[in-house]
N, C-alpha and C positions, 0 to 999 in steps of 0.2 A: 394396494399395489406397492411395489418397490422397484425403483429404478435410480440410476445416477446420470446426471448430465454434467457436461463440462462447459463452463463459461470461459471463453478464451479470447485472446487479443494481444495488444501491446500496451505497455506503459512507456511513454517517451519523457525523458527529462528535459524540461524547458529552461530551467535555471539550475545552476550548480546545486547538487543535493548532498546532504550529509546525514547518513545513518551510521552511527558510530560503532567501531570495533574496539578491540582492546589495545591500550597503549602501555600495558603493565611492564613490558620488557623493552621499551623503546630506548635506543641509545641517546646519549646527550646530543642535542642539536637536531634530533629527529622531529617529525610532525607531532604536535601536542595531541591532536585529536584525529586519528585516522578513521577511514570508513571501513565497514566490514567487507571482506573479500572472500571469494571462493579459494580454498586452499590449494586446489589442483590447477586451475587456470589463471588465478590472479585477478579474475574479473570481479568487479563490484557486485554486491548482492542487495536485493531488497528482501528482507525477511518477510515471510507470509504473516508473521505475528505483527509486524509494523503496519502492514496494509490493513489487516483485519481490525486492529485496535484503533487506528485512525479513522477508518470508515465508521466503525461503531460509535465512536465518540461524537462524530459529526452528525450521524443519524439520530443520536439521542437528543440533540438539540431540537430536532424537527419533530420527532415522533413522541417523545415523552411529554406528558402534560405537567409534570413537576420535576424538579431537579433530583436526580438519583445520586445517592451517596457513593454507590459503586455499581458496576454493570449488572449485578444481580437484581438491582432495583429498577432496571429498565422496563418499559412497557412490554406487554405480552408478545407483540409482533416481533420485537427485537430479541427477546430472550428465546423465543422458539426458533428464530433464524440463527442467531449467533451462539446460543447456549447459555447456561447458567451453572454456577459451581455447585459441587456436592454440599449438602447442608443448607442450601437456600430453600425458601418456601416454594419456589417454582423450578425445581431442579429439572433440567432437560438437556439432552445432547445437542450439540451444534449440528445444524443441517449443512453447513458449509465448511469446506476444507480449503484453506489458502496455502498454496505451495510457495516455497522460497523461489525467488526469481533471480536468475543470473544474467548479467548483461550479455546480449547476444550479437551485437553488431560491431564488435571491436575491429574485426578484419576489414569491414567496409569503411570504418572511420580512418583506419590506417591508410587506406588507398587515397583518402582525401588529404593526406599529409599530416594528420594528427599523430603525435608521438606518445601521448600518455592517456590512459583511461581516466585519470583523475587530475585535479589541479589543486594547488595550494593557495588558500586565501589567508592573507595576513590581517589580523584584527588587533585593535587596541581598545582600551577603555579611556574615555576622555573626561578629565576633571572639568566640571562646568564652570568653576570659578577661575581656574588658571589656564584652561584649555590645554593642559599638559597631558600627553599620552602616557598611559601606564598599562601594565599587565599585557604586554605583547604576546600573541599566541598565533599558532599556525593551524588552520583548519583545513583538512583534506575534504574535497568535494568531488562527486562524480560529475564529469563534464556534461554540459548541455548537448543534446543530440543522442545521448546513450539510450538504447532501447532494451526493455526487459519484457520477456514473454509472460503474459498473465495466464494463470490457470487456477480456476476455482471449481472444485467439485461440489455439486449440490445434490443432496440425497432427497429424492422425491418420495415422500410418504403420504402426501395428500394432493390430489389434482386440484381440489378446490382452493388450496392455499398457494399453489405453485406460482400463479400469475402475480399474486400480491407480493410474494417473496422476491420475485424477479424485479418487480417495480421498486422495491426497497433497495435492492442492490444497485439498480440503475441510478436511483437517487444518490446513493453513496458515491458512485463514480462522478456524478455531476457536482456534488458538493466538494469532493476532493480536488477537482479541477479548479475550483474557485478558492481553494485553501492551499495547503502545502503538505508535503510528505517529508518526514525526517525532522531535523532540528533547525532552529533559527529562521523560521518562515517569515517572521515579521521583519527580518533584515534582508529578505529577497531570496532566500534559499528555497529549494524544494518544490517549485511549481512543476506540475506534471500534467500530461494529457493522455487520455485513453483513445485508442484507435483500433479499427478492424475487429470490433467486438462481434462475437458469434456464439452459437450454442450448438452442441451436438450430444447425442445420447452415447454414453460410454458403457452402460450396463443396463440390461433389461429393455423394455420397450415403452414408448409413449405414442399416443395417437398422433398422426401427422398434423392434425389441426392444432393440437396442444403445442407441439414443437415449433410450428410456424408462429404461433402467438408469442412464444418465448423469444424467438429470434427477432420478431418485430419490436418487442420491448427494448431490446438492446441496440437495435440498428436504426430505429426511427429518429 
């Protein structure tokens, strides 16, 4: 059989998040490390590649029985879900498509009195011997409370493997909530949470019982 389902919901930023854009043409005195933004709206973006890569690396710690030198060395359940590169021993297409996510609640946040989608965090390096600060830098972060609509398209090619794949993705969401997205997570950046997760068929058909089981995996 062939069908496609969408796993959707929201990602909320709990602590300031930095996923970097380009600073190649920044003026003198500008932010050293800006976040990536949508060129039309100016709203911050979470690239689908950032979410997919982070989830896969976290899941590899759980599902791999030995350390893989690269993603192509992941265990079979991860390579069949996330794919592997051409030329690998177990070449396969990814079953999941992660869309870029654009901040969606800026108008609501403006009504609360907020003036900017992002904030600037000033950081320094501290010399342990002299306690002198050096290398000052300005890091742009997406503000806490920002919401990004999640959309993952999953290609159903095997009903027998669908439930297991959904459980792996659910584990990825849970792992990410206890970790961070973007850079500088050990310094407090990038804590996120998932909410309003649900599943719907966007192409083809699935038995009602199968769809209900998928929904339960993400909502329980």
